[in-house]
C-alpha positions in Angstrom: 154.6 -132.5 -35.4 157.1 -132.1 -32.2 158.1 -128.9 -32.4 161.4 -127.2 -31.1 161.3 -124.4 -28.8 163.4 -121.1 -28.9 163.5 -118.9 -25.8 164.3 -115.2 -26.5 165.3 -112.1 -24.4 166.0 -108.6 -25.0 167.5 -105.7 -23.2 166.4 -102.1 -24.4 166.8 -98.5 -24.2 164.1 -98.2 -22.5 160.6 -99.1 -21.8 158.5 -97.2 -24.4 157.0 -99.4 -27.1 157.2 -97.3 -30.0 160.4 -95.4 -28.6 163.0 -97.5 -27.5 164.7 -99.7 -29.1 166.4 -103.3 -28.4 170.3 -103.1 -28.1 170.4 -106.8 -27.0 169.3 -110.0 -28.5 169.7 -113.6 -27.2 167.6 -116.4 -29.0 168.3 -120.3 -27.4 167.0 -122.8 -29.7 166.0 -126.4 -27.7 164.1 -129.2 -28.9 161.0 -130.7 -27.0 163.2 -132.4 -24.2 165.0 -128.8 -23.5 168.3 -129.8 -25.2 169.9 -127.0 -26.5 170.4 -127.3 -30.2 172.0 -123.9 -31.0 172.0 -119.9 -29.8 172.1 -116.1 -31.2 173.6 -113.3 -29.1 173.8 -110.1 -30.8 174.1 -106.1 -29.9 174.0 -103.3 -32.0 174.6 -99.4 -31.1 171.6 -97.4 -30.3 169.9 -95.5 -33.2 171.0 -91.9 -33.7 167.5 -90.5 -32.4 166.9 -93.3 -29.3 167.5 -91.8 -26.3 168.8 -94.3 -23.8 167.3 -94.3 -20.2 169.8 -94.5 -17.2 167.3 -96.8 -15.1 167.2 -99.5 -18.1 171.3 -98.9 -18.7 171.8 -99.5 -14.8 169.2 -102.9 -14.9 171.0 -104.1 -18.5 174.4 -102.6 -18.3 175.0 -103.0 -21.4 176.8 -99.4 -22.0 179.5 -101.6 -24.6 176.7 -101.5 -26.9 177.5 -97.4 -27.2 180.5 -98.2 -28.9 179.0 -101.3 -31.2 179.7 -101.2 -34.8 176.7 -103.3 -35.7 174.0 -101.4 -37.0 170.3 -101.8 -35.3 169.7 -102.4 -39.4 172.0 -105.2 -39.3 171.4 -106.8 -36.0 167.5 -107.0 -36.5 167.7 -108.7 -39.6 170.3 -110.9 -38.2 167.7 -111.7 -35.9 165.0 -112.5 -38.3 167.4 -114.5 -40.6 168.5 -117.2 -37.9 164.6 -117.7 -36.6 163.7 -118.4 -40.3 166.7 -120.7 -40.4 165.7 -122.6 -37.2 161.8 -122.9 -38.5 162.7 -123.8 -41.5 161.7 -127.4 -41.4 160.3 -127.6 -38.1 158.0 -124.8 -36.6 158.9 -123.9 -32.7 157.4 -122.1 -30.3 158.6 -118.8 -29.1 158.7 -118.6 -25.4 159.6 -115.1 -23.6 159.3 -114.3 -19.8 156.7 -111.6 -19.8 157.2 -111.3 -23.5 153.4 -110.7 -24.7 153.1 -107.2 -22.9 157.1 -106.2 -23.6 159.3 -108.3 -25.9 157.0 -109.5 -28.4 155.5 -106.1 -29.2 158.9 -104.8 -29.4 160.5 -107.0 -31.6 157.3 -107.0 -33.7 157.8 -103.3 -34.0 161.7 -103.2 -34.8 161.0 -106.1 -37.2 158.6 -104.1 -38.8 160.3 -100.7 -39.1 163.2 -102.4 -40.5 160.9 -103.7 -43.4 161.0 -107.2 -42.3 157.7 -109.8 -41.6 156.7 -108.6 -37.8 154.7 -111.8 -37.4 157.5 -114.2 -37.4 156.8 -116.0 -34.2 153.0 -116.8 -34.7 153.1 -117.6 -38.6 153.9 -120.2 -40.4 153.1 -122.8 -38.1 155.0 -121.4 -35.4 153.6 -120.5 -31.5 154.4 -118.2 -29.0 154.2 -118.8 -25.0 154.5 -116.1 -22.4 156.3 -118.4 -19.3 155.5 -115.6 -16.4 151.6 -116.2 -17.8 152.1 -120.0 -17.0 153.5 -119.0 -13.6 150.3 -117.2 -13.2 148.5 -120.7 -13.6 151.2 -122.9 -11.5 151.3 -120.5 -8.4 147.9 -120.3 -7.6 147.3 -124.5 -8.9 150.4 -126.1 -8.3 152.6 -124.5 -5.9 153.4 -128.0 -3.9 155.0 -128.9 -6.8 156.8 -125.7 -8.4 157.9 -123.4 -5.1 157.3 -119.6 -5.7 159.4 -117.4 -3.8 157.7 -114.7 -1.5 158.7 -111.1 -2.2 160.5 -109.4 0.7 159.6 -112.5 3.1 156.1 -112.7 2.4 153.6 -113.2 2.5 153.1 -112.0 -1.0 154.5 -113.3 -3.8 157.1 -112.4 -6.2 157.6 -114.0 -9.8 160.3 -111.7 -11.1 162.4 -114.0 -13.3 165.6 -113.9 -11.4 163.6 -114.9 -8.1 161.9 -117.7 -9.1 165.0 -118.9 -10.9 167.2 -118.6 -7.7 164.5 -120.2 -5.5 165.0 -123.3 -7.6 169.1 -123.3 -7.4 169.6 -121.3 -10.8 172.8 -119.1 -10.8 171.4 -115.7 -10.9 174.3 -113.2 -10.8 174.7 -112.5 -14.5 170.4 -111.7 -14.8 169.5 -109.2 -17.0 171.6 -110.2 -19.6 169.5 -111.4 -22.5 171.4 -114.9 -23.5 171.1 -115.3 -19.3 167.6 -114.7 -18.9 167.4 -117.7 -21.9 168.6 -120.1 -19.8 167.1 -118.8 -16.6 163.9 -119.5 -18.6 165.2 -123.2 -20.0 166.0 -124.1 -16.1 162.7 -123.3 -14.8 160.8 -125.0 -17.9 163.2 -128.2 -17.1 161.6 -127.9 -13.4 158.2 -127.7 -14.6 158.8 -130.2 -17.4 159.9 -133.2 -14.7 157.4 -132.3 -11.7 154.6 -131.7 -13.6 155.2 -132.8 -17.3 151.3 -132.7 -18.3 150.7 -129.1 -17.3 154.3 -128.0 -19.0 152.6 -129.9 -22.4 149.6 -128.4 -22.0 150.9 -124.6 -22.0 153.0 -125.8 -25.2 149.7 -127.4 -26.7 147.9 -124.1 -26.4 150.7 -121.6 -27.6 149.1 -122.0 -30.9 145.6 -120.6 -31.9 144.6 -124.3 -32.8 145.9 -125.7 -29.6 144.0 -122.7 -27.5 141.1 -123.7 -29.4 141.1 -127.3 -28.8 141.3 -126.8 -24.9 139.0 -123.8 -24.8 136.2 -126.0 -27.0 137.1 -129.5 -24.8 133.9 -130.5 -22.6 135.6 -129.9 -19.3 135.6 -126.8 -16.9 139.0 -125.1 -17.1 141.2 -123.9 -14.3 142.1 -120.0 -14.8 145.1 -118.5 -12.7 146.0 -115.0 -12.0 148.6 -113.3 -10.2 147.3 -109.4 -8.9 149.2 -107.5 -7.0 151.8 -110.5 -5.8 148.7 -112.7 -4.9 147.2 -115.3 -6.5 144.0 -116.1 -7.6 142.1 -119.0 -9.3 138.3 -119.4 -11.2 137.1 -122.4 -11.9 135.7 -121.2 -15.8 134.3 -122.3 -19.3 133.7 -120.1 -22.4 130.7 -118.3 -23.0 131.4 -116.1 -25.9 133.4 -114.7 -28.5 133.5 -111.7 -30.4 133.3 -112.7 -34.2 133.9 -109.3 -35.6 137.4 -109.6 -33.9 138.3 -113.2 -33.7 140.9 -112.8 -31.0 138.7 -111.9 -28.4 136.9 -114.7 -26.0 135.1 -114.3 -22.8 134.8 -116.8 -20.2 132.3 -117.6 -17.6 133.1 -117.7 -13.9 131.8 -121.0 -12.4 132.3 -119.5 -9.0 128.7 -118.1 -10.1 125.5 -119.8 -9.9 124.4 -120.1 -13.6 120.8 -119.8 -12.3 121.6 -116.3 -11.4 122.9 -115.2 -14.5 121.6 -117.3 -17.7 118.2 -115.1 -17.2 119.7 -111.5 -17.3 118.6 -109.7 -20.2 120.9 -108.4 -22.7 121.4 -105.1 -21.5 122.5 -106.6 -18.3 124.7 -108.7 -20.3 126.5 -105.8 -21.9 126.9 -103.9 -18.7 128.9 -106.8 -17.3 131.0 -107.1 -20.1 131.9 -103.5 -20.2 132.6 -103.2 -16.7 135.2 -106.2 -16.3 136.7 -106.6 -13.4 138.0 -109.2 -11.4 134.9 -109.9 -9.7 132.6 -110.3 -12.4 131.0 -113.9 -13.6 132.4 -112.9 -17.1 136.0 -112.2 -17.8 137.4 -111.3 -21.3 140.6 -112.5 -22.7 142.5 -112.9 -26.5 143.5 -116.2 -27.6 146.5 -114.7 -29.5 148.2 -114.3 -26.4 148.7 -116.9 -23.6 146.2 -117.6 -21.7 146.9 -118.8 -17.8 144.3 -121.8 -18.1 144.6 -125.5 -17.9 142.0 -128.4 -17.9 140.8 -129.2 -14.4 141.7 -132.8 -15.3 145.0 -132.0 -14.7 144.6 -130.5 -11.3 146.5 -132.4 -8.4 144.0 -131.2 -5.4 140.2 -131.5 -5.2 139.9 -128.7 -2.8 141.5 -125.4 -4.9 137.9 -124.0 -5.6 135.0 -124.0 -2.4 132.7 -125.8 -4.9 133.1 -129.6 -5.4 134.5 -130.2 -8.8 131.0 -132.3 -9.8 129.2 -128.7 -9.3 131.6 -127.5 -11.1 131.7 -129.7 -13.9 127.9 -129.5 -13.9 127.5 -125.8 -14.4 130.2 -126.2 -16.9 127.8 -128.7 -19.3 124.8 -126.0 -18.3 126.6 -123.1 -20.1 127.8 -125.0 -22.8 124.4 -126.1 -23.6 122.5 -122.5 -23.1 123.2 -121.4 -27.2 121.0 -118.4 -26.2 123.3 -117.0 -23.2 126.4 -117.6 -25.3 124.8 -115.2 -28.3 123.5 -112.8 -25.6 127.2 -112.5 -24.9 129.1 -113.0 -28.0 126.7 -110.0 -29.0 127.9 -107.7 -25.8 131.0 -109.0 -27.1 130.9 -107.4 -30.8 129.1 -104.5 -29.9 131.9 -103.0 -27.5 133.7 -99.7 -28.6 137.4 -100.4 -29.2 138.5 -96.6 -29.4 142.4 -96.9 -30.6 143.4 -93.3 -31.5 145.5 -93.3 -34.7 149.2 -93.3 -33.9 150.9 -89.8 -34.6 154.5 -91.3 -35.0 155.5 -94.1 -37.9 156.8 -96.1 -35.3 153.4 -96.8 -33.8 151.5 -97.4 -37.1 152.1 -101.2 -37.5 148.6 -102.0 -36.6 147.2 -98.9 -38.6 147.4 -98.8 -41.9 147.1 -102.4 -42.9 149.1 -105.1 -44.2 152.0 -103.8 -46.9 150.8 -104.9 -50.6 152.1 -107.2 -52.8 154.0 -104.7 -54.5 155.4 -103.3 -51.5 156.4 -106.7 -50.2 158.1 -107.0 -53.3 159.9 -103.9 -52.9 161.2 -104.5 -49.6 163.0 -107.9 -50.8 164.7 -105.7 -53.2 165.6 -103.2 -50.9 167.0 -106.1 -48.3 169.0 -107.3 -51.1 170.3 -104.3 -52.1 173.5 -102.3 -52.0 173.9 -99.2 -54.0 172.7 -96.5 -52.2 171.2 -94.9 -55.8 168.8 -98.2 -56.1 168.0 -98.1 -52.2 167.0 -94.6 -53.2 164.8 -95.7 -56.1 163.2 -98.3 -54.4 161.9 -96.1 -51.5 160.3 -93.8 -53.6 158.3 -96.7 -55.1 156.4 -98.1 -52.3 153.1 -97.6 -52.2 152.3 -97.5 -48.4 153.9 -94.1 -47.0 154.8 -95.7 -44.0 157.3 -98.1 -45.4 159.0 -95.1 -47.6 159.7 -93.0 -44.6 161.4 -96.5 -42.9 163.3 -97.1 -46.1 164.5 -93.3 -45.9 165.8 -93.7 -42.2 167.4 -97.0 -43.1 169.3 -95.6 -45.8 170.6 -92.2 -44.0 171.5 -94.6 -41.2 174.0 -96.5 -43.7 175.3 -93.8 -46.0 176.2 -90.6 -45.5 177.0 -89.5 -49.1 174.6 -89.1 -52.1 171.6 -88.6 -50.2 168.9 -87.0 -52.1 168.1 -83.2 -50.7 164.2 -84.2 -49.8 165.7 -87.3 -47.8 168.3 -85.8 -46.2 166.0 -82.9 -44.8 163.6 -85.1 -43.4 166.2 -87.5 -41.8 167.7 -84.3 -40.1 164.1 -83.0 -39.0 163.7 -86.7 -37.3 167.0 -86.1 -35.5 166.2 -82.4 -34.5 162.7 -83.4 -33.4 164.3 -86.4 -31.4 167.0 -84.9 -30.1 166.3 -80.7 -29.6 162.1 -81.3 -28.3 160.6 -83.3 -25.9 157.9 -85.7 -26.8 156.6 -89.3 -26.0 160.3 -90.5 -27.3 161.5 -88.3 -24.1 164.1 -85.6 -23.5 167.7 -84.9 -23.6 167.7 -82.6 -21.2 165.6 -84.2 -18.7 167.4 -87.8 -19.2 170.8 -85.4 -18.4 169.1 -84.2 -15.4 168.0 -87.8 -14.3 171.1 -89.2 -15.0 173.0 -86.6 -12.8 170.4 -87.4 -10.2 171.2 -90.9 -9.9 174.8 -90.4 -10.0 174.3 -88.6 -6.9 172.3 -91.2 -5.1 174.5 -94.5 -6.3 177.2 -95.5 -4.5 178.1 -98.3 -6.4 180.9 -97.7 -8.8 179.8 -99.9 -11.3 176.7 -98.0 -11.3 178.2 -94.9 -11.3 180.3 -96.2 -14.6 177.0 -97.1 -16.3 175.6 -93.8 -15.7 178.8 -92.0 -16.5 179.2 -93.7 -20.0 175.1 -93.1 -20.3 175.6 -89.4 -19.8 178.9 -89.2 -22.4 176.4 -90.8 -24.9 173.7 -88.6 -24.2 176.1 -85.4 -24.3 176.9 -86.5 -27.7 174.0 -86.6 -29.2 173.2 -83.4 -28.1 176.0 -82.3 -30.0 
């Protein structure tokens, strides 16, 4: 089935995934030929307990959102409603730039914190693609076809979105506006699709788990690209194992290493390689639920990317593919890893802990979103089986209504506001943020920068009151 493409970008109050907030989200719907079919550009006011960081505001310039009459809850609901409408009949690929490490995680958390389905972008046939990770593959393998700009004159490279767009003649005067950044992504995709269409199509295909598995289990060796400290690296690889207890975790074998020197290692030695990892290891771990910067070696336009002839690399790949004992040892070592993720202290970080909502809680969420009566909303909130959803529901109620809030709910809400505005924690500190803002005001000469910082300072002072 031909899928539509949804490009989206966010502008936020900061960079902490749990304690920052989206204040603008731009989305553009395009067909598979990159023709625009619709768009949404929406923003909201910061929540009363979210501290805007001055450097973030200098970057995105969204100080108009301080006075927005659109609530965060309404904005997040509108985003999900629009995305679901766009994907109702035809699944889509959600495309971001550096989204897998930030935008995707933030939008998931804020869907979840507003009692909405958090996994919209990779369920119901939808897929997700991080365009920046696609560039990780293009920079080392296809730089003749797609020019990658130098960083400050070279020799290192820059793959920042606005630098890449500017390199290809795209006007970036409105960079760091969410809808403009979506347009930059579309422009870059058009250039990639025109110059290396098979590579573009390959990354669209591997944006779903089914698609990436089809590539991983193909017979040819693969070309893995990485950008590290602004320098490109390239590896000939083949899949050699997977963690059966964590189905998204897989392992590549770097075919630069002669299999004869690795295949006979005992389990203890393989386990050490898995535990240590690193760029120079013959075993490289990746997640199939995120974009892997890899393509088939058959798509390479040059035969001299590696120091080893392609026929020899293919021979080595076939050796790895046929050695089930080695694959079993790698898979067992992957499963034996100790993945120590501490329990989050705050409800915002508990999206991945505590399990999925029960059917009852899912039904209550639907009732909650359809209800406009504060007394009924309170009743719904008290009936959630999962305490996380009860607390999140109470926050929504208290930001929507000022009267008729039961004393216990109002007390918990006021305690939240006091904690986030009168104490220091992972969410930041109003006093320190004010000090940073004042320091930046002394350093900046641009009138625009000063205006942004003064507006940010006014907002922070209002939070102190």
